[in-house]
C-alpha positions as CSV (number, residue, x, y, z in Angstrom):
1,M,0.0,0.0,0.0
2,N,1.5,3.4,-1.0
3,N,1.2,6.6,0.9
4,D,-1.7,7.9,-1.3
5,Q,-3.7,4.9,-0.3
6,K,-2.8,5.3,3.3
7,Y,-3.7,8.9,3.3
8,Q,-7.1,8.1,1.7
9,R,-7.8,5.6,4.5
10,I,-6.9,8.2,7.1
11,W,-8.9,11.0,5.5
12,Q,-12.0,8.7,5.2
13,T,-11.7,7.8,8.9
14,V,-11.3,11.4,10.0
15,Q,-14.4,12.3,8.0
16,K,-16.4,9.9,10.3
17,I,-15.6,11.8,13.5
18,P,-18.9,13.5,14.4
19,A,-19.2,17.2,15.2
20,G,-18.6,17.8,18.9
21,K,-16.2,14.9,19.2
22,V,-12.4,14.5,18.9
23,A,-10.0,11.6,18.3
24,S,-6.3,11.1,18.8
25,Y,-3.8,10.5,16.1
26,G,-3.2,7.0,17.3
27,Q,-6.9,6.2,17.4
28,I,-7.3,7.3,13.8
29,A,-4.3,5.2,12.8
30,D,-5.8,2.2,14.5
31,L,-9.3,2.7,13.0
32,A,-7.7,3.2,9.5
33,G,-6.0,-0.1,9.8
34,L,-2.6,1.5,10.3
35,P,-1.7,0.7,13.9
36,G,1.4,2.5,15.3
37,R,1.2,5.1,12.5
38,A,0.0,8.1,14.5
39,R,2.7,10.3,12.9
40,L,1.5,9.4,9.5
41,V,-1.9,10.6,10.5
42,G,-0.5,14.0,11.4
43,K,1.5,14.1,8.2
44,S,-1.5,13.1,6.0
45,L,-3.6,15.9,7.5
46,G,-1.1,18.4,6.1
47,Y,-1.8,17.1,2.6
48,V,-5.6,17.1,2.5
49,P,-6.9,18.4,-0.8
50,K,-9.0,21.5,-0.3
51,E,-12.0,20.0,-2.1
52,L,-12.1,17.2,0.5
53,L,-13.9,18.3,3.6
54,V,-11.8,16.6,6.3
55,P,-12.3,17.9,9.8
56,W,-8.6,17.8,10.7
57,Y,-9.2,20.0,13.7
58,R,-11.0,17.1,15.5
59,V,-7.7,15.1,15.7
60,L,-5.6,15.7,18.8
61,R,-2.7,14.2,20.7
62,S,-3.5,11.3,23.0
63,S,-3.4,13.6,26.0
64,G,-6.1,15.8,24.5
65,Q,-3.6,18.5,23.8
66,L,-3.7,20.4,20.5
67,A,-0.6,19.6,18.4
68,F,0.1,23.3,17.6
69,P,1.9,25.6,20.1
70,K,-0.4,27.5,22.4
71,G,-1.2,30.9,21.1
72,S,-0.1,30.1,17.5
73,E,-2.3,31.0,14.6
74,Q,-3.0,27.3,13.9
75,S,-3.8,26.7,17.6
76,Q,-6.2,29.6,17.6
77,L,-7.9,28.4,14.4
78,Q,-8.3,24.8,15.7
79,T,-9.6,26.1,19.0
80,G,-12.2,28.3,17.3
81,L,-13.4,25.4,15.0
82,L,-13.7,23.1,18.0
83,Q,-15.6,25.7,20.0
84,Q,-18.0,26.2,17.2
85,E,-18.9,22.5,17.7
86,D,-19.3,23.1,21.5
87,V,-16.0,21.3,22.3
88,V,-14.4,23.0,25.3
89,V,-10.7,23.9,24.8
90,L,-8.9,25.0,28.0
91,N,-5.2,25.8,28.0
92,N,-4.8,24.3,24.6
93,R,-6.3,21.0,25.7
94,V,-9.6,19.1,25.4
95,R,-10.9,16.8,28.2
96,L,-11.0,13.5,26.4
97,R,-13.3,11.9,29.0
98,E,-16.0,14.3,27.8
99,F,-15.4,14.7,24.1
100,L,-13.5,11.5,22.9
101,W,-15.2,9.8,19.9
102,Q,-16.1,6.2,20.7
103,P,-17.5,4.8,17.4
104,D,-19.5,1.7,17.2
105,L,-16.8,-0.4,15.4
106,A,-19.3,-2.6,13.4
107,E,-21.0,0.5,12.1
108,L,-17.7,2.2,11.3
109,L,-16.4,-0.8,9.5
110,F,-19.4,-1.0,7.2
111,S,-19.2,2.7,6.4
112,L,-15.5,2.9,5.4
113,E,-14.6,2.1,1.8
114,F,-11.4,0.2,2.2
């Protein structure tokens, strides 16, 4: 499987995260069938074609922390997009106990196209 195919899997999986929920890079890698490839998830989100509506901002570090430095333009953008979906961001972090996406795996498997 080449990187384009891996990126497609990742993007499809990220598109399944519902508004108001977040996921970690590692969780997305696992659900996309790419266990241990959390960094690839982050890299792929930097290459999303503009015409694909991929909610990149719903993907966070496993600690719930935003990947961008606090106060940076990207951090402020991500915080704003999450807050529009009623996800609370405090000190550049989201409380995963409250907002972590926990998909029904059977439903998810049937909806993904790989």
